[in-house]
VEXPAPA-747027 format. One record per residue: z, y, x of N, C-alpha, C in turn; residue number from 1. Coordinates in steps of 0.02 Angstrom, whole numbers, plus 50000, padded with zeros to 5 digits. Example, Ala and Ser with C-alpha at 12.3 -4.5 7.8 and 13.67 -1.06 7.14 Angstrom:
<drendrens>
DRENDREN      nz      ny      nx     caz     cay     cax      cz      cy      cx   num
DRENDREN   50390   49716   50660   50390   49775   50615   50390   49835   50660     1
DRENDREN   50354   49888   50642   50357   49947   50684   50394   50002   50645     2
</drendrens>
This chain:
<drendrens>
DRENDREN      nz      ny      nx     caz     cay     cax      cz      cy      cx   num
DRENDREN   50000   49941   50042   50000   50000   50000   50000   50062   50044     1
DRENDREN   49961   50112   50024   49959   50174   50063   50028   50207   50063     2
DRENDREN   50045   50236   50120   50112   50265   50128   50123   50322   50079     3
DRENDREN   50071   50363   50066   50078   50419   50020   50092   50394   49949     4
DRENDREN   50057   50339   49929   50068   50311   49863   50139   50284   49857     5
DRENDREN   50161   50248   49907   50228   50219   49905   50282   50274   49901     6
DRENDREN   50273   50327   49939   50320   50383   49938   50322   50416   49869     7
DRENDREN   50263   50425   49840   50258   50456   49774   50292   50413   49721     8
DRENDREN   50279   50348   49723   50308   50303   49673   50384   50300   49679     9
DRENDREN   50409   50302   49739   50482   50301   49748   50514   50364   49718    10
DRENDREN   50480   50420   49725   50505   50482   49694   50506   50476   49618    11
DRENDREN   50459   50436   49592   50456   50425   49520   50500   50367   49497    12
DRENDREN   50544   50345   49542   50595   50294   49528   50566   50224   49518    13
DRENDREN   50511   50210   49552   50487   50141   49557   50529   50106   49610    14
DRENDREN   50546   50043   49598   50574   50001   49650   50517   49959   49677    15
DRENDREN   50496   49972   49739   50439   49937   49768   50460   49867   49789    16
DRENDREN   50418   49819   49771   50430   49749   49789   50372   49725   49833    17
DRENDREN   50387   49709   49896   50335   49685   49941   50280   49736   49952    18
DRENDREN   50218   49712   49952   50161   49754   49971   50121   49783   49911    19
DRENDREN   50131   49756   49851   50089   49779   49796   50121   49770   49727    20
DRENDREN   50187   49762   49725   50221   49751   49661   50278   49801   49653    21
DRENDREN   50304   49805   49592   50358   49853   49579   50391   49838   49512    22
DRENDREN   50450   49867   49503   50485   49867   49439   50512   49937   49428    23
DRENDREN   50511   49959   49366   50537   50025   49350   50572   50022   49282    24
DRENDREN   50632   50048   49278   50669   50048   49215   50633   50093   49165    25
DRENDREN   50614   50065   49109   50579   50102   49057   50628   50149   49022    26
DRENDREN   50602   50206   48996   50644   50253   48960   50675   50220   48898    27
DRENDREN   50638   50174   48867   50664   50141   48808   50720   50093   48827    28
DRENDREN   50717   50063   48885   50771   50020   48909   50834   50062   48919    29
DRENDREN   50825   50121   48949   50882   50166   48959   50913   50186   48892    30
DRENDREN   50871   50204   48844   50896   50225   48779   50931   50168   48743    31
DRENDREN   50904   50107   48751   50934   50050   48718   51003   50035   48748    32
DRENDREN   51010   50040   48814   51074   50028   48846   51126   50079   48822    33
DRENDREN   51103   50139   48806   51148   50191   48781   51152   50191   48704    34
DRENDREN   51121   50141   48673   51121   50134   48600   51094   50196   48565    35
DRENDREN   51042   50226   48595   51011   50286   48566   50948   50270   48526    36
DRENDREN   50907   50224   48552   50844   50208   48519   50817   50145   48553    37
DRENDREN   50757   50124   48534   50727   50064   48562   50651   50070   48559    38
DRENDREN   50618   50028   48599   50545   50028   48602   50514   50002   48537    39
DRENDREN   50454   50025   48523   50420   50000   48463   50408   49925   48466    40
DRENDREN   50404   49897   48527   50394   49824   48533   50455   49785   48506    41
DRENDREN   50513   49816   48508   50572   49784   48478   50564   49783   48402    42
DRENDREN   50540   49837   48375   50531   49842   48302   50475   49796   48279    43
DRENDREN   50421   49793   48317   50363   49752   48297   50372   49678   48310    44
DRENDREN   50400   49661   48369   50400   49592   48392   50469   49563   48408    45
DRENDREN   50520   49605   48404   50586   49580   48420   50601   49575   48494    46
DRENDREN   50563   49610   48536   50575   49610   48608   50631   49660   48622    47
DRENDREN   50691   49634   48634   50749   49678   48642   50741   49723   48703    48
DRENDREN   50743   49787   48692   50725   49836   48743   50769   49833   48804    49
DRENDREN   50833   49820   48796   50878   49819   48854   50869   49757   48897    50
DRENDREN   50832   49708   48872   50819   49647   48910   50749   49645   48939    51
DRENDREN   50714   49700   48935   50644   49703   48957   50638   49732   49027    52
DRENDREN   50596   49701   49069   50581   49727   49135   50508   49749   49137    53
DRENDREN   50497   49811   49154   50430   49840   49159   50406   49833   49231    54
DRENDREN   50356   49790   49243   50339   49771   49311   50264   49774   49324    55
DRENDREN   50247   49770   49388   50177   49768   49409   50168   49718   49466    56
DRENDREN   50110   49684   49467   50091   49642   49524   50033   49672   49562    57
DRENDREN   50011   49732   49540   49948   49758   49567   49949   49834   49573    58
DRENDREN   50001   49861   49604   50005   49934   49612   49944   49961   49649    59
DRENDREN   49911   50008   49620   49854   50040   49653   49788   50004   49645    60
DRENDREN   49788   49946   49611   49727   49908   49602   49704   49913   49529    61
DRENDREN   49646   49943   49517   49620   49948   49449   49545   49958   49451    62
DRENDREN   49511   49935   49398   49438   49938   49396   49413   49997   49355    63
DRENDREN   49459   50033   49323   49440   50092   49282   49476   50154   49307    64
DRENDREN   49449   50211   49290   49481   50275   49306   49487   50315   49241    65
DRENDREN   49526   50289   49195   49530   50317   49127   49555   50389   49127    66
DRENDREN   49524   50430   49086   49543   50501   49083   49614   50511   49057    67
DRENDREN   49639   50464   49017   49705   50471   48987   49760   50439   49029    68
DRENDREN   49744   50409   49085   49794   50374   49125   49844   50423   49155    69
DRENDREN   49908   50405   49151   49960   50449   49177   49974   50436   49251    70
DRENDREN   49939   50386   49280   49951   50368   49349   49906   50409   49397    71
DRENDREN   49923   50409   49461   49887   50447   49511   49828   50406   49536    72
DRENDREN   49770   50416   49506   49713   50373   49521   49681   50386   49589    73
DRENDREN   49698   50443   49620   49668   50457   49685   49693   50409   49739    74
DRENDREN   49745   50370   49722   49771   50322   49770   49748   50250   49755    75
DRENDREN   49698   50242   49713   49674   50175   49697   49652   50139   49761    76
DRENDREN   49676   50077   49767   49664   50039   49829   49601   49995   49825    77
DRENDREN   49578   49982   49764   49518   49941   49757   49522   49896   49696    78
DRENDREN   49474   49850   49691   49469   49807   49632   49483   49733   49649    79
DRENDREN   49501   49719   49712   49519   49650   49730   49569   49651   49788    80
DRENDREN   49610   49599   49791   49659   49592   49843   49636   49541   49895    81
DRENDREN   49636   49561   49958   49620   49515   50012   49682   49479   50036    82
DRENDREN   49739   49513   50034   49803   49483   50052   49853   49498   49996    83
DRENDREN   49898   49451   49984   49944   49461   49928   50008   49421   49940    84
DRENDREN   50062   49446   49908   50128   49416   49915   50135   49354   49871    85
DRENDREN   50179   49307   49890   50189   49247   49850   50230   49261   49786    86
DRENDREN   50217   49223   49732   50250   49235   49668   50327   49235   49671    87
DRENDREN   50357   49188   49707   50430   49184   49709   50461   49248   49736    88
DRENDREN   50430   49277   49788   50456   49339   49817   50450   49397   49767    89
DRENDREN   50395   49397   49730   50384   49451   49682   50435   49447   49625    90
DRENDREN   50443   49388   49596   50490   49380   49540   50561   49396   49563    91
DRENDREN   50581   49370   49620   50648   49385   49646   50658   49459   49658    92
DRENDREN   50606   49491   49685   50610   49563   49697   50615   49604   49634    93
DRENDREN   50581   49581   49581   50586   49616   49517   50658   49615   49490    94
DRENDREN   50689   49557   49493   50756   49550   49465   50806   49590   49506    95
DRENDREN   50800   49586   49572   50844   49625   49616   50834   49700   49603    96
DRENDREN   50771   49720   49597   50756   49791   49585   50782   49815   49518    97
DRENDREN   50776   49773   49466   50802   49792   49401   50878   49803   49405    98
DRENDREN   50912   49759   49439   50985   49766   49445   51005   49828   49484    99
DRENDREN   50968   49842   49538   50983   49902   49577   50974   49965   49536   100
DRENDREN   50921   49967   49496   50907   50027   49457   50957   50036   49399   101
DRENDREN   50990   49981   49381   51040   49985   49327   51109   50001   49354   102
DRENDREN   51118   50002   49420   51184   50004   49450   51224   50066   49431   103
DRENDREN   51191   50121   49418   51228   50183   49402   51243   50194   49329   104
DRENDREN   51218   50150   49286   51225   50162   49214   51296   50153   49189   105
DRENDREN   51338   50117   49227   51406   50106   49205   51446   50171   49201   106
DRENDREN   51425   50221   49237   51461   50284   49237   51439   50334   49185   107
DRENDREN   51386   50317   49146   51361   50363   49095   51402   50358   49031   108
DRENDREN   51417   50415   49002   51450   50415   48938   51402   50387   48885   109
DRENDREN   51427   50344   48844   51385   50316   48791   51353   50250   48809   110
DRENDREN   51360   50228   48871   51330   50164   48891   51364   50106   48855   111
DRENDREN   51324   50063   48827   51350   50002   48795   51359   49950   48851   112
DRENDREN   51420   49938   48870   51434   49897   48929   51410   49824   48919   113
DRENDREN   51412   49800   48859   51389   49732   48845   51313   49728   48857   114
DRENDREN   51277   49778   48832   51204   49779   48842   51188   49788   48916   115
DRENDREN   51226   49829   48951   51213   49841   49021   51220   49775   49060   116
DRENDREN   51272   49738   49046   51283   49674   49080   51226   49625   49064   117
DRENDREN   51204   49624   49002   51148   49580   48982   51084   49601   49017   118
DRENDREN   51075   49667   49025   51013   49693   49055   51005   49672   49128   119
DRENDREN   51058   49653   49161   51054   49632   49231   51015   49566   49238   120
DRENDREN   51006   49532   49183   50968   49469   49183   50910   49477   49133   121
DRENDREN   50856   49512   49153   50801   49526   49107   50769   49463   49080   122
DRENDREN   50750   49465   49016   50720   49407   48983   50645   49417   48969   123
DRENDREN   50624   49479   48962   50555   49494   48942   50521   49532   48999   124
DRENDREN   50466   49505   49024   50431   49537   49080   50365   49565   49056   125
DRENDREN   50362   49631   49052   50301   49666   49032   50262   49683   49095   126
DRENDREN   50211   49642   49110   50173   49652   49172   50117   49702   49157   127
DRENDREN   50138   49766   49154   50093   49818   49130   50108   49886   49160   128
DRENDREN   50152   49888   49209   50176   49953   49235   50121   49994   49266   129
DRENDREN   50080   49964   49309   50026   50000   49343   49977   49950   49371   130
DRENDREN   49913   49968   49371   49861   49923   49396   49845   49869   49345   131
DRENDREN   49791   49832   49358   49772   49778   49312   49799   49712   49339   132
DRENDREN   49841   49680   49299   49877   49620   49322   49830   49564   49342   133
DRENDREN   49772   49559   49311   49727   49502   49324   49695   49505   49393   134
DRENDREN   49702   49561   49428   49677   49567   49496   49719   49524   49544   135
DRENDREN   49783   49515   49528   49827   49475   49572   49807   49401   49567   136
DRENDREN   49787   49370   49622   49759   49302   49619   49807   49248   49595   137
DRENDREN   49873   49259   49602   49922   49207   49584   49957   49223   49517   138
DRENDREN   49924   49259   49473   49955   49278   49410   49974   49217   49368   139
DRENDREN   49932   49166   49367   49949   49106   49328   50015   49075   49352   140
DRENDREN   50024   49076   49417   50086   49048   49444   50147   49090   49425   141
DRENDREN   50138   49156   49425   50191   49201   49403   50211   49184   49331   142
DRENDREN   50161   49177   49287   50174   49163   49216   50211   49097   49209   143
DRENDREN   50187   49045   49243   50219   48979   49237   50291   48981   49261   144
DRENDREN   50303   49013   49318   50370   49016   49345   50418   49054   49299   145
DRENDREN   50396   49109   49270   50438   49147   49224   50453   49106   49162   146
DRENDREN   50403   49070   49136   50415   49029   49077   50463   48971   49093   147
DRENDREN   50457   48943   49152   50503   48890   49173   50575   48916   49178   148
DRENDREN   50582   48981   49190   50648   49012   49194   50674   49032   49125   149
DRENDREN   50635   49019   49073   50656   49037   49006   50640   49109   48987   150
DRENDREN   50596   49141   49026   50577   49211   49014   50514   49215   48970   151
DRENDREN   50501   49274   48943   50439   49286   48908   50394   49332   48950   152
DRENDREN   50329   49327   48939   50282   49367   48978   50233   49404   48932   153
DRENDREN   50220   49466   48950   50175   49508   48911   50126   49540   48960   154
DRENDREN   50064   49519   48955   50013   49541   49003   49967   49591   48969   155
DRENDREN   49953   49646   49004   49905   49696   48980   49847   49699   49029   156
DRENDREN   49786   49695   49004   49728   49700   49047   49677   49747   49016   157
DRENDREN   49634   49776   49059   49583   49821   49034   49519   49785   49014   158
DRENDREN   49517   49719   49022   49460   49680   48999   49401   49680   49046   159
DRENDREN   49412   49698   49110   49357   49698   49157   49347   49631   49192   160
DRENDREN   49391   49583   49179   49386   49518   49213   49387   49462   49160   161
DRENDREN   49334   49456   49122   49332   49405   49068   49340   49334   49094   162
DRENDREN   49312   49319   49153   49318   49251   49179   49391   49234   49195   163
DRENDREN   49430   49284   49216   49501   49273   49229   49539   49260   49164   164
DRENDREN   49518   49293   49111   49550   49283   49046   49539   49211   49023   165
DRENDREN   49480   49184   49035   49464   49117   49012   49506   49063   49046   166
DRENDREN   49529   49076   49107   49568   49026   49142   49642   49047   49148   167
DRENDREN   49661   49097   49109   49729   49124   49114   49780   49074   49085   168
DRENDREN   49834   49063   49121   49891   49027   49093   49916   49067   49034   169
DRENDREN   49921   49038   48974   49939   49078   48915   50007   49113   48923   170
DRENDREN   50007   49179   48923   50071   49215   48922   50100   49215   48852   171
DRENDREN   50158   49242   48844   50187   49247   48777   50143   49291   48733   172
DRENDREN   50119   49346   48761   50075   49391   48724   50025   49422   48772   173
DRENDREN   49962   49423   48752   49909   49450   48794   49876   49509   48759   174
DRENDREN   49875   49565   48793   49844   49626   48767   49779   49640   48804   175
DRENDREN   49730   49665   48767   49672   49697   48798   49671   49769   48774   176
DRENDREN   49668   49815   48821   49663   49886   48804   49591   49903   48785   177
DRENDREN   49582   49931   48726   49516   49953   48703   49523   50028   48689   178
DRENDREN   49484   50067   48725   49493   50140   48722   49433   50177   48693   179
DRENDREN   49382   50140   48672   49322   50172   48647   49286   50124   48600   180
DRENDREN   49251   50152   48550   49217   50110   48501   49144   50094   48519   181
DRENDREN   49118   50124   48573   49048   50112   48590   49038   50124   48665   182
DRENDREN   48980   50104   48689   48965   50108   48761   48969   50180   48788   183
DRENDREN   48942   50228   48751   48940   50297   48775   49010   50325   48786   184
DRENDREN   49054   50315   48736   49122   50340   48742   49162   50301   48794   185
DRENDREN   49146   50237   48800   49180   50196   48851   49167   50223   48921   186
DRENDREN   49105   50239   48935   49088   50267   49001   49122   50335   49012   187
DRENDREN   49128   50374   48959   49158   50440   48964   49234   50437   48972   188
DRENDREN   49265   50390   48938   49338   50387   48936   49368   50340   48989   189
DRENDREN   49341   50280   48993   49369   50231   49041   49340   50239   49111   190
DRENDREN   49281   50265   49116   49249   50278   49181   49256   50218   49228   191
DRENDREN   49226   50161   49208   49234   50099   49247   49201   50102   49315   192
DRENDREN   49228   50065   49362   49198   50059   49429   49141   50008   49428   193
DRENDREN   49139   49966   49376   49084   49918   49368   49028   49949   49326   194
DRENDREN   48966   49938   49346   48910   49963   49307   48905   49928   49239   195
DRENDREN   48927   49866   49236   48924   49827   49174   48992   49824   49140   196
DRENDREN   49030   49877   49146   49098   49879   49118   49101   49865   49044   197
DRENDREN   49055   49894   49006   49055   49885   48933   49041   49811   48916   198
DRENDREN   48994   49781   48950   48978   49711   48938   49038   49666   48957   199
DRENDREN   49072   49684   49010   49131   49646   49029   49185   49649   48975   200
DRENDREN   49194   49709   48947   49244   49717   48894   49227   49674   48833   201
DRENDREN   49165   49676   48812   49144   49636   48754   49153   49561   48768   202
DRENDREN   49138   49541   48829   49147   49471   48847   49221   49452   48846   203
DRENDREN   49264   49498   48867   49336   49485   48866   49362   49479   48794   204
DRENDREN   49334   49517   48749   49354   49512   48679   49337   49442   48652   205
DRENDREN   49280   49415   48672   49262   49347   48652   49309   49296   48683   206
DRENDREN   49328   49308   48746   49374   49263   48779   49443   49264   48746   207
DRENDREN   49463   49323   48724   49529   49330   48691   49530   49288   48627   208
DRENDREN   49476   49287   48591   49472   49248   48529   49485   49175   48543   209
DRENDREN   49460   49150   48599   49468   49079   48616   49540   49062   48635   210
DRENDREN   49579   49113   48655   49648   49101   48677   49699   49106   48621   211
DRENDREN   49679   49128   48563   49728   49146   48512   49768   49087   48485   212
DRENDREN   49744   49025   48496   49783   48967   48475   49841   48954   48522   213
DRENDREN   49838   48981   48582   49888   48966   48633   49935   49024   48649   214
DRENDREN   49918   49084   48626   49960   49142   48641   49950   49194   48586   215
DRENDREN   49997   49240   48581   49990   49294   48532   49943   49346   48562   216
DRENDREN   49890   49361   48527   49838   49406   48553   49842   49475   48519   217
DRENDREN   49829   49527   48558   49836   49595   48534   49782   49639   48564   218
DRENDREN   49752   49682   48523   49711   49737   48549   49752   49800   48544   219
DRENDREN   49751   49839   48597   49787   49903   48597   49736   49960   48600   220
DRENDREN   49733   49999   48547   49688   50057   48543   49727   50119   48564   221
DRENDREN   49702   50154   48615   49730   50219   48633   49686   50273   48602   222
DRENDREN   49714   50310   48554   49675   50358   48516   49685   50429   48544   223
DRENDREN   49630   50461   48560   49630   50527   48591   49595   50576   48544   224
DRENDREN   49633   50622   48519   49606   50670   48470   49550   50712   48503   225
DRENDREN   49495   50718   48467   49438   50756   48493   49394   50717   48540   226
DRENDREN   49410   50653   48552   49370   50613   48599   49347   50547   48569   227
DRENDREN   49394   50507   48544   49373   50440   48522   49394   50422   48451   228
DRENDREN   49421   50469   48414   49441   50455   48344   49381   50465   48298   229
DRENDREN   49330   50425   48310   49267   50426   48273   49238   50356   48276   230
DRENDREN   49182   50346   48242   49147   50282   48242   49195   50225   48224   231
DRENDREN   49226   50230   48165   49273   50179   48143   49241   50110   48141   232
DRENDREN   49176   50108   48126   49141   50044   48124   49140   50011   48193   233
DRENDREN   49132   50051   48246   49133   50025   48314   49201   49995   48332   234
DRENDREN   49254   50030   48313   49322   50003   48325   49331   49938   48287   235
DRENDREN   49307   49937   48224   49314   49876   48184   49275   49818   48215   236
DRENDREN   49218   49833   48246   49179   49781   48279   49219   49745   48333   237
DRENDREN   49258   49783   48372   49298   49753   48425   49349   49705   48396   238
DRENDREN   49376   49722   48338   49424   49678   48304   49388   49616   48279   239
DRENDREN   49329   49624   48250   49292   49566   48225   49275   49517   48281   240
DRENDREN   49258   49544   48340   49240   49500   48396   49300   49461   48421   241
DRENDREN   49357   49494   48430   49416   49463   48460   49460   49425   48410   242
DRENDREN   49459   49448   48347   49502   49419   48295   49574   49412   48320   243
DRENDREN   49604   49466   48345   49672   49461   48371   49723   49452   48315   244
DRENDREN   49781   49426   48334   49835   49422   48285   49859   49492   48266   245
DRENDREN   49863   49536   48316   49887   49604   48305   49839   49656   48335   246
DRENDREN   49841   49716   48306   49809   49775   48334   49860   49831   48336   247
DRENDREN   49871   49859   48395   49914   49918   48401   49869   49979   48407   248
DRENDREN   49876   50026   48361   49841   50090   48367   49893   50142   48387   249
DRENDREN   49884   50171   48446   49935   50215   48474   49905   50280   48498   250
DRENDREN   49941   50334   48489   49918   50399   48511   49919   50405   48587   251
DRENDREN   49868   50438   48614   49872   50460   48684   49931   50507   48690   252
DRENDREN   49969   50499   48745   50027   50542   48756   50013   50588   48816   253
DRENDREN   50028   50651   48807   50014   50702   48857   50068   50701   48911   254
DRENDREN   50062   50653   48957   50112   50643   49010   50078   50629   49076   255
DRENDREN   50116   50634   49130   50092   50615   49197   50030   50653   49219   256
DRENDREN   49990   50619   49260   49931   50652   49288   49876   50661   49237   257
DRENDREN   49882   50631   49177   49831   50642   49126   49829   50715   49105   258
DRENDREN   49883   50751   49118   49885   50823   49100   49837   50865   49141   259
DRENDREN   49812   50836   49196   49762   50870   49236   49692   50863   49207   260
DRENDREN   49684   50815   49161   49618   50799   49134   49611   50813   49060   261
DRENDREN   49667   50810   49024   49667   50821   48951   49717   50875   48933   262
DRENDREN   49718   50895   48871   49765   50946   48848   49810   50916   48794   263
DRENDREN   49862   50953   48777   49909   50929   48727   49875   50923   48659   264
DRENDREN   49821   50960   48649   49784   50955   48586   49750   50887   48578   265
DRENDREN   49743   50850   48632   49713   50784   48628   49761   50730   48604   266
DRENDREN   49825   50749   48594   49876   50701   48572   49882   50703   48496   267
DRENDREN   49857   50652   48462   49859   50653   48389   49930   50644   48362   268
DRENDREN   49941   50671   48302   50005   50661   48269   50008   50592   48237   269
DRENDREN   50067   50572   48219   50075   50504   48192   50033   50494   48129   270
DRENDREN   50034   50542   48086   49997   50533   48023   49922   50528   48035   271
DRENDREN   49897   50560   48088   49826   50555   48105   49810   50485   48132   272
DRENDREN   49855   50459   48174   49846   50391   48199   49846   50342   48141   273
DRENDREN   49893   50350   48096   49900   50305   48040   49838   50307   47994   274
DRENDREN   49814   50366   47980   49756   50374   47936   49694   50342   47967   275
DRENDREN   49684   50353   48032   49625   50326   48065   49630   50250   48070   276
DRENDREN   49690   50226   48086   49700   50153   48092   49687   50119   48025   277
DRENDREN   49708   50149   47971   49696   50120   47904   49621   50118   47890   278
DRENDREN   49586   50170   47910   49514   50173   47899   49479   50116   47936   279
DRENDREN   49499   50105   47999   49470   50050   48038   49489   49983   48008   280
DRENDREN   49552   49975   47991   49575   49912   47963   49541   49893   47898   281
DRENDREN   49528   49942   47857   49495   49930   47793   49425   49901   47802   282
DRENDREN   49394   49915   47859   49326   49892   47872   49323   49819   47894   283
DRENDREN   49381   49792   47916   49378   49724   47945   49434   49678   47921   284
DRENDREN   49466   49697   47866   49516   49652   47837   49583   49652   47870   285
DRENDREN   49601   49707   47904   49668   49714   47935   49705   49769   47898   286
DRENDREN   49771   49762   47895   49812   49813   47861   49871   49832   47905   287
DRENDREN   49899   49890   47892   49958   49913   47929   50019   49875   47904   288
DRENDREN   50054   49842   47950   50113   49804   47930   50177   49834   47958   289
DRENDREN   50171   49882   48005   50231   49914   48032   50211   49978   48068   290
DRENDREN   50259   50020   48084   50246   50082   48120   50311   50108   48152   291
DRENDREN   50304   50149   48202   50361   50184   48232   50339   50256   48246   292
DRENDREN   50363   50300   48205   50337   50368   48203   50349   50406   48268   293
DRENDREN   50408   50400   48299   50420   50439   48360   50382   50413   48420   294
DRENDREN   50351   50354   48414   50306   50329   48466   50233   50339   48448   295
DRENDREN   50221   50364   48387   50153   50377   48363   50110   50313   48368   296
DRENDREN   50136   50259   48340   50101   50195   48344   50107   50158   48278   297
DRENDREN   50055   50122   48259   50057   50078   48201   50032   50009   48221   298
DRENDREN   50054   49959   48184   50036   49890   48197   49995   49864   48138   299
DRENDREN   49937   49834   48154   49894   49805   48103   49890   49729   48112   300
DRENDREN   49880   49694   48057   49868   49622   48059   49821   49606   48001   301
DRENDREN   49797   49544   48000   49750   49525   47948   49781   49530   47879   302
DRENDREN   49738   49539   47829   49762   49545   47761   49802   49485   47739   303
DRENDREN   49785   49425   47765   49821   49365   47744   49881   49349   47788   304
DRENDREN   49899   49396   47833   49957   49386   47877   50019   49380   47834   305
DRENDREN   50059   49328   47846   50116   49315   47802   50179   49351   47822   306
DRENDREN   50176   49394   47872   50233   49436   47890   50281   49404   47939   307
DRENDREN   50269   49342   47959   50314   49310   48006   50297   49333   48078   308
DRENDREN   50344   49364   48110   50336   49385   48180   50386   49347   48223   309
DRENDREN   50362   49315   48275   50406   49277   48319   50457   49325   48351   310
DRENDREN   50520   49305   48350   50573   49347   48378   50599   49316   48442   311
DRENDREN   50620   49359   48489   50642   49335   48554   50714   49358   48567   312
</drendrens>
């Protein structure tokens, strides 16, 4: 990892693990430990926020340069790893890092000491902190080892590696980020490093459909006001191709380095996200089954979804 990137991430309270991994305490984890609030994933899926570890196996490695990304893309290291750390060292480093970052919470007023103690042994690993997880060559081994430890895994990918999706060890939940309804907007918003980025994304949606018997599948739509909240039919097409169990429609948030590329006017309000998501869902047989207003996100599922959500 470049020294400048590592220094910057440490200032942002990342705990660096080895050469290309990290863990960082999520704001929702902090709020949950203080009994103030919780992540929308707890409301939607029962993923208890104080037991969640927000981690990465691929710091600085990504195939897209999305305009809405809050990360520092000028430090991107590439789209493949020539050398990489072993899974056991990464997992151990995540747990040690999580505990170190929690060490000062006992002195905060309002801290729920029971939750704090439980948080020292994270149960849910969201491999989505930075970079595309599928770039790490030993991701399948990471997933298997975490499952053998009784943990859950949540993988987020940008869909640029469809062949990796096809051979992926089924995580507890697999997300594909979809940020545009058509090729033109995809090139403008995601700005892929691959010339065939749009084709790769479509192929990944097909691959996701094939995995849905073995894992919970999700499409995550990042909605940017004035940029991609159009072509509802195109968004619906991505759902028809992948047939995911869930669709998360979430507002772009005006945070991090994205503020250098977008404005606060690009951040839609919750009611705008909800209205647009309903419009898309109506076109493909999905309906809104849950929402969290302060996160500006809604959850869609098929019309025949019986409401049962696996709890962890």
